C-alpha positions in Angstrom: 4.7 20.5 -16.8 5.2 16.8 -16.4 5.5 15.5 -13.1 8.8 14.0 -14.0 9.9 17.5 -14.7 8.3 18.8 -11.3 10.5 16.6 -9.1 13.4 16.9 -11.0 13.0 21.3 -9.7 12.7 20.1 -6.4 15.4 19.1 -3.9 15.5 15.8 -2.2 14.5 17.7 1.0 12.2 19.6 -0.6 10.4 16.9 -2.0 10.9 14.6 1.5 8.9 17.7 3.0 6.4 17.6 0.5 5.8 13.8 1.7 5.5 14.4 4.5 3.1 17.2 4.7 0.9 15.1 2.8 1.2 12.2 5.2 0.4 14.6 8.0 -2.8 15.9 6.0 -3.4 11.8 5.6 -3.3 11.5 9.4 -5.2 14.8 10.6 -8.3 13.7 8.1 -8.0 10.1 9.5 -8.4 11.0 13.2 -11.3 14.0 12.1 -13.2 11.4 10.3 -12.9 8.6 12.3 -14.6 11.1 15.2 -17.7 11.7 12.6 -17.8 7.7 11.0 -17.5 5.9 14.0 -20.0 5.5 16.7 -17.6 5.2 19.7 -14.1 6.0 20.2 -13.7 2.2 21.6 -14.9 0.9 17.8 -11.4 2.8 16.7 -9.5 1.3 19.3 -10.4 -2.1 18.4 -8.6 -1.6 15.1 -5.3 -1.8 16.8 -4.8 -5.2 18.5 -1.5 -6.4 19.5 -1.5 -10.3 18.4 2.0 -11.2 17.7 1.1 -14.3 15.7 -1.0 -12.6 13.8 1.5 -9.2 12.9 4.1 -11.9 11.9 1.8 -13.9 9.8 -0.4 -11.4 7.9 2.0 -8.4 8.2 5.9 -9.6 8.0 5.3 -12.5 5.8 2.8 -10.7 3.0 5.4 -7.8 3.4 8.1 -10.4 2.5 6.3 -11.9 -0.1 5.5 -8.6 -1.8 9.2 -7.4 -1.8 10.0 -10.9 -3.1 8.0 -10.2 -5.9 9.1 -6.5 -6.5 12.7 -7.6 -6.6 11.9 -10.2 -9.5 10.6 -7.3 -11.3 13.0 -5.2 -11.0 15.2 -7.8 -12.0 13.8 -9.1 -15.6 12.0 -5.7 -16.6 13.9 -3.1 -17.8 14.1 -0.1 -16.0 12.0 2.3 -18.3 8.7 0.2 -17.5 9.5 0.8 -13.8 10.6 4.2 -13.8 8.3 6.5 -11.5 9.4 9.8 -12.6 12.2 9.1 -10.2 10.2 10.0 -7.0 11.0 7.1 -5.3 14.7 7.5 -6.2 15.4 11.0 -4.9 13.1 10.4 -2.1 15.3 7.7 -0.9 18.4 7.5 -2.6 20.7 9.9 -0.3 18.9 9.5 2.9 20.1 7.8 5.8 18.4 4.4 6.8 17.0 6.7 10.1 15.4 8.8 8.0 14.0 6.2 5.3 12.8 4.4 8.3 10.8 7.5 9.7 9.5 8.0 6.2 8.3 4.2 5.9 6.7 4.6 9.1 5.0 7.9 9.1 3.8 6.6 5.1 2.3 3.2 6.8 0.6 4.7 10.1 -1.1 7.7 8.0 -1.8 5.7 5.3 -3.4 2.8 6.7 -5.4 4.7 9.3 -7.3 6.5 6.4 -7.2 3.8 4.0 -8.1 0.8 6.0 -8.6 2.6 9.4 -11.5 4.5 7.8 -12.5 4.3 4.4 -12.0 0.6 4.4 -14.0 0.4 7.6 -17.2 2.7 6.4 -16.8 2.2 3.2 -15.5 -1.0 1.8 -12.9 -2.8 0.8 -13.2 -2.1 -3.2 -13.9 1.3 -2.4 -10.9 1.9 -0.4 -8.4 0.0 -2.3 -9.6 1.3 -5.6 -8.9 5.3 -3.7 -5.5 4.1 -2.5 -4.3 3.0 -6.3 -5.8 6.0 -7.6 -4.0 8.7 -5.4 -0.6 6.7 -6.8 -1.4 8.6 -10.1 1.9 9.2 -10.8 1.7 5.1 -12.1 -1.3 5.6 -14.3 1.0 6.3 -17.7 3.1 3.1 -16.2 1.5 -0.5 -16.9 3.5 -2.5 -14.9 3.6 -0.2 -11.8 -0.3 0.6 -12.5 -0.8 -3.2 -12.1 1.8 -3.8 -9.0 0.0 -1.0 -7.0 -3.5 -2.1 -7.7 -2.5 -5.7 -6.8 -0.8 -4.3 -3.1 -3.4 -1.9 -2.9 -6.4 -4.7 -2.9 -3.6 -7.1 -1.3 -3.3 -5.1 1.9 -7.0 -4.6 2.0 -7.7 -8.1 1.6 -5.2 -8.4 4.7 -7.2 -6.1 6.9 -10.4 -7.5 5.3 -9.1 -11.0 6.8 -7.7 -9.3 10.6 -9.2 -5.8 11.1 -6.0 -4.8 12.5 -4.4 -2.1 11.2 -1.6 -2.7 12.8 -1.3 -5.9 10.7 -1.4 -3.6 7.6 0.8 -1.2 9.1 3.4 -3.8 9.5 3.2 -4.7 5.7 3.2 -1.2 4.4 6.2 -0.1 6.8 8.4 -2.9 5.8 7.7 -3.2 1.9 8.4 1.1 2.3 11.1 0.6 4.0 13.1 -2.3 2.5 12.4 -0.9 -1.0 13.7 2.4 0.3 16.7 0.4 1.7 17.2 -1.2 -1.6 17.1 1.8 -3.7 19.4 3.2 -1.3 21.8 1.0 -1.4 21.4 -0.2 -5.2 24.3 0.4 -8.0 22.7 -1.7 -10.7 21.7 0.8 -13.4 23.4 4.5 -12.3 
C-alpha cells in the first residue's frame, strides 16, 4: 500500500496523534541517549543558552529566509511536484492556530533535541543532517522536496555548528513549521 493511500485512510486527528506519538518517542529517545552519551548533565544544559540576539540572528532571520524560499518554490513549481502525499495538508488544513502552534512546537523541540542536541553533538554535522533528511522518507520520490529537505537539514545543522545553541535551531525549526502550517491552513490556491 502506498503512503498516500495510508494517509487517505487516516483521519486528520489520527494523523495528528501519530505525529505527536512519534515526536514523544523522539523526545524520550533524546533524553535517554543524552544520559548515556554526555559526560554530565551540565554539558547538555550548556546547549540551551538564552541569547536573544543570537536567537534572532541565527534562528528567526534564517527561518524567514527558508519560508521566503519555500513561498517562491510554491509559486513557481506545479503542485504535483510538491505533493508530499497529502500529509502536511491533512495535518494542518483544518486545525486551529493553537493546534498548529503546538504541533510545530513539539516537533521542533523533539527533533532538534535528537538531531542537533544529541546526534550532531556526539556524531557530527554530516551524520545528523543526513539522518534528519533520511527520516523524511516521504520526500524520496519527489526530487524538489528531497532537495529542499536535504538543504534545510544541512542549513539547520550549520546553524547549530555556528552557535552550539539548541534554542536557535528550535526557534528556526518551530517558525518554519508553524508559519508554513498556517499558510497551508489559510491557503485557497489549488483547492
